[in-house]
C-alpha positions in Angstrom: 99.8 104.7 81.4 103.0 105.9 83.0 103.9 109.5 82.9 107.2 108.7 81.1 105.2 107.4 78.1 102.8 110.4 77.9 103.3 112.5 74.8 102.8 116.2 74.8 99.4 115.7 73.1 98.3 113.2 75.8 99.5 115.6 78.6 97.4 118.4 77.1 94.4 116.1 76.7 94.7 115.1 80.4 94.9 118.8 81.4 91.9 119.6 79.2 89.8 117.3 81.4 90.1 119.8 84.3 91.1 123.2 82.8 89.2 125.1 80.1 91.2 126.9 77.4 94.8 128.2 77.9 96.2 125.9 75.1 99.5 127.8 74.9 100.3 127.3 78.6 99.3 123.7 78.5 101.5 123.1 75.4 104.4 124.8 77.1 104.3 122.7 80.3 103.6 119.5 78.3 106.8 120.1 76.2 108.8 120.8 79.3 107.5 117.6 81.0 108.3 115.5 77.9 111.8 117.1 77.7 112.6 115.6 81.1 112.0 112.1 79.6 114.0 113.0 76.4 117.0 114.2 78.5 117.0 110.9 80.5 117.5 109.0 77.2 120.5 111.0 76.0 124.1 109.7 76.1 125.7 110.5 79.5 128.2 113.0 78.1 125.3 115.1 76.6 122.8 114.6 79.4 124.5 117.0 81.8 124.7 119.7 79.1 121.0 120.0 78.5 119.5 122.5 80.9 115.7 122.7 81.5 113.9 125.6 79.7 112.2 127.4 82.6 108.8 128.9 82.0 107.0 132.1 83.1 103.2 132.0 82.9 101.7 135.5 82.7 98.0 136.2 83.1 95.4 137.8 85.3 94.2 136.1 88.5 91.7 133.3 88.1 92.5 132.2 84.6 94.1 128.8 85.5 97.8 129.3 86.3 97.7 127.6 89.7 95.2 125.0 88.5 97.6 124.0 85.7 100.4 123.6 88.4 98.1 121.4 90.6 97.1 119.1 87.8 100.7 118.9 86.5 101.8 117.8 90.0 99.5 114.9 90.0 100.4 114.0 86.4 104.1 114.3 86.7 104.7 111.6 89.4 107.9 113.5 90.1 108.9 115.6 93.2 106.8 118.7 92.8 106.5 121.7 95.2 104.4 124.8 94.8 105.7 127.9 96.6 104.8 131.6 96.8 107.7 133.9 95.9 106.3 136.6 98.2 106.9 134.5 101.4 110.7 134.6 101.1 113.1 137.3 102.3 116.6 138.2 101.3 119.4 136.1 103.0 120.4 137.8 106.3 117.0 139.0 107.2 114.3 137.3 109.4 112.2 135.0 107.3 112.5 132.0 105.0 115.4 132.0 102.6 114.9 130.7 99.0 116.9 127.6 99.6 114.1 126.2 101.8 112.1 125.5 98.6 114.7 122.9 97.6 114.7 121.5 101.1 110.9 121.1 100.9 111.3 119.5 97.5 113.8 117.0 98.8 111.6 116.2 101.8 108.8 115.5 99.4 111.0 113.4 97.2 112.1 111.3 100.2 108.5 110.7 101.3 107.5 109.8 97.7 110.3 107.2 97.3 109.6 105.8 100.8 105.9 105.4 100.1 106.7 103.6 96.8 109.1 101.2 98.5 106.7 100.5 101.3 104.0 99.7 98.7 106.4 97.2 97.1 107.0 95.6 100.5 103.3 95.6 101.5 102.7 91.9 101.2 105.7 91.0 103.4 104.7 93.7 105.9 101.1 92.4 106.0 102.4 88.9 106.7 104.7 90.1 109.6 101.9 92.3 111.0 99.5 89.3 110.9 102.0 87.2 112.8 102.4 89.9 115.5 98.6 90.3 115.7 98.1 86.6 116.2 100.6 86.6 119.0 98.6 89.4 120.7 95.3 87.4 120.2 96.9 84.1 121.3 99.8 84.5 123.7 102.6 82.0 123.5 102.7 80.9 127.1 99.7 79.2 128.7 100.2 81.3 131.9 99.9 84.6 130.0 96.5 86.3 129.8 94.6 86.3 126.5 94.2 89.5 124.4 90.5 88.7 124.2 88.4 87.4 127.0 86.2 85.4 124.6 89.0 83.1 123.3 89.1 79.7 124.9 92.4 78.5 126.4 93.8 75.5 124.6 96.3 72.9 125.5 100.0 73.6 125.5 100.8 71.2 122.7 102.4 72.6 119.6 99.8 70.9 117.3 96.8 72.3 119.1 98.4 75.8 119.1 99.1 75.6 115.4 95.5 74.5 114.8 94.2 77.4 116.8 96.5 79.9 115.0 95.3 78.6 111.6 91.7 79.0 112.8 92.4 82.5 114.1 94.3 83.4 110.9 91.3 82.4 108.8 88.9 84.4 110.9 91.3 87.4 110.9 91.5 87.4 107.1 87.8 87.1 106.8 87.3 90.2 109.0 85.4 88.4 111.7 87.9 89.6 114.4 87.9 93.3 113.4 85.8 94.5 116.3 87.7 92.7 119.0 89.9 94.8 121.3 93.7 94.2 121.7 96.4 95.9 123.7 99.2 97.2 121.5 102.5 98.9 122.2 103.3 101.7 119.8 106.5 103.7 119.6 106.4 107.5 119.9 109.3 109.6 118.9 109.6 112.7 121.1 109.8 115.6 118.6 111.2 118.9 120.1 109.2 122.0 119.2 111.8 124.3 117.8 111.3 127.0 115.1 114.4 128.9 114.0 113.8 132.0 111.8 116.8 134.1 111.5 119.8 135.0 109.3 121.8 133.1 106.8 122.2 129.4 107.6 120.1 129.6 110.7 117.2 127.8 109.2 119.4 124.8 108.2 120.9 124.9 111.7 117.4 124.6 113.2 116.8 121.4 111.1 120.0 119.8 112.4 119.2 120.9 116.0 115.8 119.2 115.8 117.3 116.0 114.4 120.1 116.0 117.0 117.6 116.5 119.9 115.3 113.9 118.4 118.1 111.3 118.5 119.1 112.2 122.1 115.6 112.1 123.6 114.4 108.6 124.3 111.7 106.8 122.2 108.5 106.5 124.2 106.4 103.4 124.1 102.7 103.8 124.7 100.2 101.0 125.4 97.0 101.5 123.5 93.8 99.5 123.5 92.5 99.4 119.9 90.3 97.3 117.7 91.9 94.6 115.7 91.3 96.4 112.3 93.1 99.5 113.6 95.9 97.4 115.2 96.5 95.6 111.9 96.9 99.0 110.1 99.3 100.3 112.7 101.4 97.1 112.7 101.6 97.0 108.8 102.9 100.6 108.8 105.4 99.8 111.5 106.7 96.6 109.8 106.9 98.3 106.4 108.9 101.1 107.9 111.3 98.6 109.4 111.8 96.8 106.0 112.6 100.0 104.1 116.3 100.8 103.7 116.4 104.6 104.4 119.9 105.0 102.9 118.6 103.6 99.6 115.5 105.8 99.9 117.6 109.0 100.4 119.9 108.1 97.5 117.0 107.5 95.1 115.1 110.6 96.3 118.1 112.9 95.7 118.6 111.4 92.2 115.0 111.9 91.4 114.9 115.5 92.8 118.0 116.5 90.8 116.9 114.9 87.5 113.1 115.4 87.5 112.2 117.8 90.3 109.7 120.6 89.5 109.3 123.9 91.4 106.2 126.0 90.7 107.1 129.5 91.8 103.8 131.4 92.1 103.3 135.2 92.7 106.6 136.0 91.0 105.2 139.4 90.1 105.1 140.3 93.8 108.9 140.3 94.0 109.3 142.1 90.7 110.6 145.7 91.0 114.0 147.4 90.8 115.9 149.2 93.6 115.3 152.9 93.5 117.4 155.7 94.9 114.3 157.0 96.9 113.5 153.8 98.7 116.7 151.7 98.7 116.7 147.9 98.5 113.6 145.9 99.4 114.4 142.7 101.3 111.5 140.8 99.9 111.8 142.0 96.3 115.1 142.6 94.5 117.0 140.8 97.3 114.8 137.7 96.8 115.4 137.9 93.0 119.2 137.9 93.6 118.9 134.9 95.9 116.8 133.0 93.4 119.4 133.5 90.6 121.9 130.8 91.8 119.2 128.3 92.6 117.5 128.7 89.2 120.7 128.6 87.2 122.1 125.6 89.3 123.8 125.4 92.6 124.4 123.0 95.5 121.8 123.3 98.4 122.6 121.6 101.7 119.6 119.7 103.1 119.4 117.3 106.1 119.6 114.4 103.6 122.7 115.7 101.9 123.7 118.1 99.1 121.2 118.5 96.3 122.2 120.1 93.0 119.6 122.2 91.2 121.1 122.3 87.7 118.3 120.2 86.2 115.4 121.2 88.4 112.6 122.7 86.3 111.2 126.0 87.5 107.8 127.2 86.3 107.0 130.7 87.5 103.6 132.4 87.4 102.3 135.9 88.1 99.5 138.3 87.2 101.9 141.1 86.4 99.2 143.8 86.7 101.4 146.5 88.2 104.9 145.1 87.6 106.0 143.7 84.3 108.3 140.8 83.5 110.8 143.4 82.3 110.9 144.7 85.9 112.7 141.6 87.0 116.4 141.9 87.2 117.9 141.0 83.7 119.8 138.0 85.0 116.6 136.4 86.3 114.7 137.2 83.1 117.4 135.3 81.2 116.8 132.2 83.4 113.2 132.0 82.2 113.5 131.8 78.4 109.9 130.6 77.7 107.1 133.1 78.4 103.4 132.2 78.0 100.6 134.6 78.2 97.3 133.2 79.4 94.2 134.8 77.9 91.5 136.4 80.0 88.3 134.3 80.3 85.3 135.0 78.1 81.6 134.4 78.9 81.7 131.2 76.8 84.7 130.0 78.9 82.6 130.6 82.0 79.8 128.4 80.6 82.3 125.6 79.9 84.0 125.9 83.3 80.5 125.5 85.0 79.7 122.4 83.0 82.5 120.6 81.2 85.5 119.7 83.5 85.4 116.6 85.6 85.3 118.8 88.7 82.7 121.3 87.2 81.1 123.6 89.7 77.5 122.7 88.7 78.3 119.0 89.2 79.9 119.7 92.6 76.7 121.4 93.9 74.4 118.7 92.4 76.4 116.0 94.2 76.7 117.9 97.5 72.9 118.3 97.6 72.3 114.7 96.6 73.8 113.7 100.0 70.7 115.4 101.5 68.5 113.5 99.0 67.7 116.7 97.2 67.8 116.6 93.3 69.1 119.8 91.8 68.8 120.6 88.1 70.3 123.7 86.5 68.9 124.4 83.0 71.3 125.5 80.3 69.7 128.9 80.3 70.4 129.2 84.0 74.1 128.4 83.4 74.2 131.1 80.7 72.7 133.6 83.1 75.2 132.7 85.8 78.1 133.2 83.4 76.7 136.5 82.2 76.3 137.9 85.7 79.8 136.7 86.7 81.3 138.5 83.6 79.4 141.7 84.4 80.5 141.8 88.0 84.1 141.2 86.9 83.9 144.1 84.5 82.3 146.5 86.9 84.4 145.7 90.0 87.7 143.8 90.2 88.3 141.1 87.6 89.1 137.9 89.6 88.4 135.5 86.7 86.8 132.1 87.3 87.0 132.6 91.1 83.9 134.9 90.7 81.8 131.9 89.7 82.3 130.5 93.2 80.9 133.6 94.9 78.0 133.8 92.4 77.1 130.1 92.8 77.3 130.3 96.6 75.0 133.3 96.7 72.6 131.8 94.2 72.1 128.5 96.1 72.4 130.0 99.7 68.8 129.4 100.6 68.7 125.9 99.0 71.8 124.8 100.9 70.4 126.2 104.1 67.0 124.5 103.8 68.2 121.2 102.1 68.2 119.1 105.3 64.4 119.9 105.7 63.3 118.8 102.2 64.6 115.3 101.5 63.2 113.8 98.3 62.5 117.2 96.7 63.4 118.1 93.1 64.6 121.6 92.4 64.9 123.1 88.9 66.9 126.3 88.5 66.1 128.4 85.4 67.3 131.8 84.2 64.5 133.7 85.8 65.4 132.3 89.2 69.0 133.3 88.7 68.1 136.9 87.8 65.7 137.2 90.7 68.2 136.0 93.2 71.1 138.1 91.9 69.6 141.0 90.1 69.7 143.5 93.0 73.3 142.6 93.9 74.9 142.8 90.5 73.0 146.0 89.5 74.1 147.8 92.7 77.9 148.1 92.2 78.5 149.1 95.8 76.7 146.1 97.1 78.4 143.7 94.6 81.8 144.9 95.8 81.1 143.4 99.3 78.9 140.4 98.4 80.1 139.2 95.0 
């Protein structure tokens, strides 16, 4: 099923396969994703007037904000970039300016469209690569050496050459020649190592400088001796890249970024905070907020592929907001994020579900990892309950890091099993609640110890 035909209920159901709870946040992002499709189906005169409704997800660490973004990226099939607000600095200071997130989004969009077009041209590229590979295996001139010493030299007649080519083609498609070695010429573009981190506009200048030097420097060709299977893969990539019209790729990518691009802006609370008379402006806080304003509300950003407008790019922000509050953001930026969703702290029952229900459940991960060592691991339901209980208590007594605590608890619980697993193939291990309490009792009872270990 394509993303365009996914209803909000289907999007929430897809997210439920990986993320426990947080129905409000799932509903908000599902509606936002569906609204992209609705806008595309509006009459042209109204389409440009409908602005995306940006979202702020508020909740403590480890409750699923970033995981929702990751799963949404795979589900959306649209240019999607996840960035941390805390890594940007105000324009004019050393560091990355906020426009670089749109440049990253555009780069990702170009790569996405290019990959799609290359997939469409795969059959033609495979045919061209096969012809080049047969030329390597059977040189055209009788005086030229063969790519493989085990091939017999045939007569110069066209008929016998065609017969040999057909025979080789059949063997190549059947995979019988995959282990033979051939010499292949591959092109290598000399990429200058330049990193420009400075004031306004300098980062973009660095991009153009790299591109300019890349065009001036000659393209190197390198002869490599590789197996036929590897040569075929390299030649298919090379032929597909030649068939793709890059101007069409860039035009499509910019349209896609402008109309369906999504930016997930994590750690927004780290740049929240107002200028005070005592401290003055903070170049990575209020200055970043001011720089974010024009991009979130819609502006033109210059990239190496052309100008990209951000009027219809969807921004989803997230933050724990433990110290700062959403009201600490400058009022203009608050107004650009009209939808606010609070994520609930996780309960003990949520921990049990996280350990067992999702497709990537932690218990399943450890069972499958140990299965590679031919060790069968079984965690009884009572053991899962005990793990959830201990994780909750440690979160309450130390720092609450949400579901991330389960990783540390599980790792500590199975530390000895993981270490000894290679020496006990074929063994079956059953973990019960008593084993969990014995392994972890001393640590979670001693708060000072749990601060360092769990």
